[in-house]
SERODO-521751 format. One line per field, with one value per residue (C-alpha): residue number from 1; residue in one letter; chain; x, y negated, z negated. Coordinates in Angstrom, 2 decimals. Example, Ala and Ser with C-alpha at 12.3 -4.5 7.8 and 13.67 -1.06 7.14 Angstrom:
BEGIN
resi	1; 2
resn	A; S
chain	A; A
px	12.30; 13.67
py	4.50; 1.06
pz	-7.80; -7.14
//
This chain:
BEGIN
resi	1; 2; 3; 4; 5; 6; 7; 8; 9; 10; 11; 12; 13; 14; 15; 16; 17; 18; 19; 20; 21; 22; 23; 24; 25; 26; 27; 28; 29; 30; 31; 32; 33; 34; 35; 36; 37; 38; 39; 40; 41; 42; 43; 44; 45; 46; 47; 48; 49; 50; 51; 52; 53; 54; 55; 56; 57; 58; 59; 60; 61; 62; 63; 64; 65; 66; 67; 68; 69; 70; 71; 72; 73; 74; 75; 76; 77; 78; 79; 80; 81; 82; 83; 84; 85; 86; 87; 88; 89; 90; 91; 92; 93; 94; 95; 96; 97; 98; 99; 100; 101; 102; 103; 104; 105; 106; 107; 108; 109; 110; 111; 112; 113; 114; 115; 116; 117; 118; 119; 120; 121; 122; 123; 124; 125; 126; 127; 128; 129; 130; 131; 132; 133; 134; 135; 136; 137; 138; 139; 140; 141; 142; 143; 144; 145; 146; 147; 148; 149; 150; 151; 152; 153; 154; 155; 156; 157; 158; 159; 160; 161; 162; 163; 164; 165; 166; 167; 168; 169
resn	X; X; X; X; X; X; X; X; X; X; X; X; X; X; X; X; X; X; X; X; X; X; X; X; X; X; X; X; X; X; X; X; X; X; X; X; X; X; X; X; X; X; X; X; X; X; X; X; X; X; X; X; X; X; X; X; X; X; X; X; X; X; X; X; X; X; X; X; X; X; X; X; X; X; X; X; X; X; X; X; X; X; X; X; X; X; X; X; X; X; X; X; X; X; X; X; X; X; X; X; X; X; X; X; X; X; X; X; X; X; X; X; X; X; X; X; X; X; X; X; X; X; X; X; X; X; X; X; X; X; X; X; X; X; X; X; X; X; X; X; X; X; X; X; X; X; X; X; X; X; X; X; X; X; X; X; X; X; X; X; X; X; X; X; X; X; X; X; X
chain	A; A; A; A; A; A; A; A; A; A; A; A; A; A; A; A; A; A; A; A; A; A; A; A; A; A; A; A; A; A; A; A; A; A; A; A; A; A; A; A; A; A; A; A; A; A; A; A; A; A; A; A; A; A; A; A; A; A; A; A; A; A; A; A; A; A; A; A; A; A; A; A; A; A; A; A; A; A; A; A; A; A; A; A; A; A; A; A; A; A; A; A; A; A; A; A; A; A; A; A; A; A; A; A; A; A; A; A; A; A; A; A; A; A; A; A; A; A; A; A; A; A; A; A; A; A; A; A; A; A; A; A; A; A; A; A; A; A; A; A; A; A; A; A; A; A; A; A; A; A; A; A; A; A; A; A; A; A; A; A; A; A; A; A; A; A; A; A; A
px	0.00; 1.27; 2.40; 0.22; 1.66; 1.86; 0.39; 2.87; 2.58; 3.33; 5.38; 4.81; 1.05; 1.08; 3.04; 0.56; -2.38; -0.82; -0.21; 1.61; 0.90; -1.84; -5.58; -6.16; -4.23; -7.37; -9.32; -9.57; -8.62; -10.08; -13.58; -15.24; -18.22; -21.59; -22.88; -26.31; -27.00; -25.18; -21.97; -18.91; -15.28; -14.46; -11.53; -11.77; -11.00; -11.56; -12.39; -15.03; -15.53; -18.68; -18.30; -18.54; -16.16; -16.23; -15.61; -14.97; -16.93; -16.18; -19.05; -17.33; -19.70; -18.53; -20.66; -20.84; -20.37; -21.19; -18.88; -20.91; -20.08; -19.08; -16.45; -15.39; -14.23; -12.29; -11.00; -9.92; -10.61; -7.98; -7.57; -6.66; -7.97; -9.69; -13.12; -16.41; -19.45; -23.15; -25.04; -28.44; -31.46; -33.44; -30.61; -27.95; -25.50; -24.97; -23.60; -22.56; -19.01; -19.04; -15.36; -11.87; -8.94; -5.39; -2.65; -1.55; -5.04; -5.50; -2.19; -3.27; -6.58; -4.78; -2.31; -5.17; -6.81; -10.07; -10.23; -11.98; -9.71; -11.41; -10.32; -7.09; -4.75; -1.64; -2.07; -1.30; -4.46; -3.34; -2.24; 0.20; -1.22; 1.00; -1.17; -0.64; 0.09; -2.98; -2.74; 0.91; 1.84; 4.94; 6.10; 9.79; 9.49; 10.09; 6.55; 5.02; 3.78; 6.37; 9.24; 7.81; 7.50; 11.10; 12.26; 10.29; 11.91; 15.39; 14.70; 13.46; 16.60; 18.80; 16.91; 17.41; 21.16; 21.39; 19.59; 21.92; 24.98; 23.63; 23.11; 26.43; 28.60
py	0.00; -3.47; -6.01; -9.02; -12.28; -15.05; -18.30; -21.16; -24.93; -26.36; -29.50; -30.97; -30.52; -32.04; -35.06; -35.47; -35.31; -37.81; -40.14; -43.42; -46.08; -48.36; -48.79; -45.14; -43.76; -43.82; -41.75; -38.01; -35.98; -32.55; -31.19; -32.27; -30.71; -32.26; -33.34; -34.14; -30.42; -29.50; -28.11; -28.14; -27.11; -23.70; -21.36; -17.70; -15.77; -12.16; -10.34; -7.76; -6.06; -5.84; -9.48; -10.67; -12.84; -14.28; -18.04; -20.75; -23.80; -27.47; -27.73; -25.15; -22.26; -18.85; -17.58; -14.58; -15.88; -14.17; -14.49; -14.78; -12.43; -15.26; -16.40; -12.90; -11.99; -15.19; -16.37; -14.18; -15.35; -14.35; -14.74; -18.32; -19.91; -23.28; -22.99; -24.84; -23.04; -23.75; -22.56; -20.99; -23.05; -20.12; -18.21; -20.46; -17.62; -16.95; -18.99; -18.86; -19.58; -22.35; -23.13; -22.01; -24.43; -23.53; -24.06; -27.19; -28.67; -27.78; -29.48; -32.55; -32.78; -32.37; -35.15; -37.44; -36.86; -35.61; -32.27; -32.00; -30.84; -27.42; -26.46; -28.45; -25.52; -27.66; -29.96; -33.10; -34.79; -34.81; -38.13; -38.59; -40.95; -43.05; -42.87; -44.21; -41.56; -42.04; -38.73; -39.10; -35.85; -37.25; -39.64; -39.68; -40.65; -38.34; -38.77; -36.53; -33.06; -31.44; -33.24; -32.42; -28.74; -28.69; -30.14; -27.46; -24.71; -26.13; -26.28; -22.68; -21.55; -23.38; -21.70; -18.29; -18.95; -19.95; -16.77; -14.60; -16.34; -15.81; -12.10; -11.35; -13.75
pz	0.00; 0.85; -1.65; -2.32; -1.00; -3.58; -2.35; -2.55; -2.57; 0.86; 0.16; 3.65; 3.35; -0.13; 1.13; 4.00; 1.58; -0.80; 2.16; 2.10; -0.49; 0.71; 0.85; 1.75; -1.23; -3.41; -0.89; -1.64; 1.44; 0.58; 0.16; -3.08; -4.91; -4.08; -7.49; -6.04; -5.66; -8.91; -7.36; -9.65; -9.96; -11.44; -12.02; -10.96; -14.15; -13.16; -9.92; -10.75; -7.40; -5.31; -4.21; -7.81; -9.83; -13.37; -13.31; -15.91; -14.77; -15.33; -17.82; -20.07; -19.24; -18.05; -15.17; -12.89; -9.34; -6.06; -3.05; 0.16; 3.02; 5.33; 2.84; 1.79; 5.28; 5.97; 2.59; -0.29; -3.85; -6.42; -10.16; -11.07; -7.87; -8.01; -6.37; -5.98; -7.38; -7.17; -10.30; -9.69; -10.70; -12.09; -13.80; -15.32; -16.06; -12.33; -9.43; -5.77; -4.60; -1.98; -1.32; -2.33; -2.57; -1.62; -4.21; -2.36; -2.42; -6.11; -6.98; -4.97; -6.86; -10.17; -9.34; -8.32; -11.71; -10.21; -12.03; -15.41; -18.27; -18.46; -14.95; -14.55; -13.84; -13.27; -16.27; -14.27; -15.56; -19.20; -20.62; -23.44; -26.04; -28.25; -31.33; -34.79; -37.38; -39.55; -41.41; -42.36; -40.63; -38.99; -41.70; -42.50; -46.16; -49.12; -50.41; -47.76; -48.76; -46.50; -48.21; -51.63; -50.75; -49.46; -52.78; -54.64; -52.52; -53.20; -56.95; -56.94; -55.08; -57.63; -60.49; -58.86; -58.48; -62.15; -63.25; -61.14; -62.59; -66.11; -65.48; -63.82; -65.44
//
């Protein structure tokens, strides 16, 4: 049996999608979910067989999605793929797969900050906050609980050393 080819990020395609800096740089150049009909981003978690896949949707729900025959023959869905799903109106725990993104397109969407945090597989959408340390967790003073517990450990070690010296001489 043949080995599965790993899909790679095409740097030229990514550069073409990102485009040059200008008025068009804010425009998204790949297919987006149609929110008017309740389509959303999802991550394929597990391929179940029989044209079925378990997906983690952007709203935080885990659904069983069905891959249509038209898509099954032309595009393969694998674990960890970014896809667009369309939840059923009458059964919320199920959905239809509408589109699968390549790794390059998924990286592009992540860099643009379009993906919700639940389905951001590349982590490019996360922002580092410079927050004030309100709880005192990272304080450098000796009055923190961590510093106090370190002092207690050192005192206990000194007491143990004294006891050993008393016993053996």
